[in-house]
C-alpha positions in Angstrom: 162.9 88.5 107.2 163.3 87.5 103.5 167.0 86.5 103.7 166.8 82.8 103.2 164.5 80.2 101.7 162.9 77.6 103.9 165.2 74.6 104.5 163.2 71.5 105.1 166.3 69.4 104.9 167.7 71.2 108.0 165.3 69.5 110.4 165.5 66.1 112.1 168.1 63.4 111.6 168.9 64.3 108.0 171.4 66.9 109.3 174.0 64.4 110.5 175.5 63.9 107.0 175.5 67.6 106.5 177.4 68.1 109.8 180.0 65.5 108.7 180.4 67.4 105.4 180.9 70.6 107.4 183.6 69.0 109.5 185.4 67.9 106.3 185.0 71.3 104.8 186.5 72.8 108.0 189.5 70.5 107.7 190.0 71.6 104.1 189.8 75.3 105.1 192.4 74.8 107.8 195.0 73.7 105.3 194.3 76.5 102.8 194.1 79.7 104.9 196.2 81.7 107.3 196.1 81.2 111.0 194.0 84.3 111.8 191.4 83.4 109.2 191.4 79.8 110.4 190.7 80.9 113.9 188.0 83.3 112.7 186.2 80.6 110.7 186.6 78.1 113.5 184.9 80.5 115.8 182.1 81.2 113.3 181.5 77.4 113.0 181.0 77.2 116.8 178.0 79.5 116.4 176.1 77.2 114.0 172.6 76.9 115.4 172.5 80.3 117.2 169.1 81.7 116.5 168.5 84.7 114.2 167.4 87.9 116.0 166.8 91.1 114.2 169.4 93.6 115.5 171.1 90.8 117.4 174.8 90.9 117.9 175.7 88.2 120.5 175.7 84.4 120.9 173.6 84.7 124.0 170.7 86.5 122.4 171.1 85.7 118.7 172.4 87.4 115.6 171.2 89.2 112.5 173.5 88.8 109.4 175.6 92.0 109.9 175.7 91.5 113.7 177.1 88.0 113.2 179.8 89.2 110.7 180.7 92.1 113.0 180.9 89.8 116.1 183.1 87.3 114.3 185.6 89.9 113.0 185.7 91.7 116.3 186.1 88.8 118.7 188.4 86.6 116.5 190.8 89.1 115.0 190.0 92.3 116.7 188.7 94.1 113.6 185.7 96.3 114.2 183.4 96.5 111.2 180.4 98.8 110.8 177.0 97.5 112.2 174.9 97.4 109.0 175.5 95.2 105.9 175.5 98.2 103.5 178.0 100.0 105.7 180.2 96.8 105.8 180.2 96.8 102.0 181.3 100.4 101.8 184.1 99.8 104.4 185.6 96.8 102.6 187.5 96.3 99.3 185.5 95.1 96.3 186.7 91.9 94.8 185.5 89.7 91.9 183.6 86.6 92.9 186.3 84.5 91.3 188.8 86.0 93.8 186.9 84.8 96.9 189.0 83.4 99.7 187.9 82.1 103.1 187.1 85.1 105.4 185.8 87.3 102.6 182.4 88.8 102.8 179.6 88.0 100.4 176.6 90.3 99.9 173.0 89.7 98.6 169.9 91.6 97.7 167.3 89.9 99.8 165.1 93.0 100.6 165.2 95.1 97.5 168.4 96.7 98.6 171.8 95.9 97.0 173.6 95.0 100.2 170.7 93.9 102.5 172.3 90.6 103.5 175.9 89.6 104.3 177.8 86.4 105.1 181.3 85.1 105.5 182.8 82.9 102.7 184.3 79.7 104.1 185.5 78.1 100.9 184.3 75.4 98.5 181.5 77.7 97.3 180.0 77.9 100.8 179.3 80.7 103.3 178.2 81.0 106.9 175.5 83.5 107.9 172.5 84.3 110.1 169.8 83.9 107.5 166.4 85.3 108.7 163.7 85.2 111.4 162.8 81.7 112.6 166.2 80.3 111.4 169.7 80.0 112.9 173.3 80.6 111.9 174.0 78.1 109.2 176.2 77.3 106.1 174.7 77.7 102.6 176.0 77.2 99.1 176.6 80.3 96.9 175.7 78.1 93.9 172.1 77.5 95.1 169.6 79.1 92.9 168.3 81.4 95.7 171.7 82.8 96.5 173.0 83.0 92.9 170.0 85.1 91.9 170.5 87.5 94.8 174.3 87.7 94.9 175.4 91.4 94.7 179.1 91.3 95.4 182.1 90.1 97.3 184.3 92.2 99.5 187.6 91.7 101.4 188.3 93.1 104.8 191.6 95.0 104.5 194.3 94.7 107.1 194.5 97.8 109.3 197.2 100.1 108.3 200.4 99.9 110.4 203.8 101.4 110.0 205.0 98.0 108.6 202.5 97.9 105.7 201.9 101.5 104.7 203.3 102.5 101.3 206.0 105.1 101.5 
């Protein structure tokens, strides 16, 4: 509802240079992240343009922000996250903004709640998310004034515990 500013530049033929830049960013991400994260971000990018739908959690019907994040993690790497943004924040490891890596979660206060909006960091100061009603999955810049003002934290999704990586 109040998750993203209007984006007049996202309509019409002006989007072609933006798409070229996103392709270049995707190539940069591929060389800097692990294979699982690369696959996850690649899948997220295929969903650019899927419409926002409150409570939505599928590419067929649309996504809200947390439904998008949950869908990407579940379908690309098999990790099931909680459904709501604030629950996703609690279930993940707090990190400093300076420690962000592609695949980390970024949270914002867009509805007078600390963790009311979530997206997936893709690198180069950018993140992919389902912004708000009337919009679609897109990439935005964390450094934009709107997002900088509302940024409330970064989180990392921990690897599930296995017998190989559990401390003894």
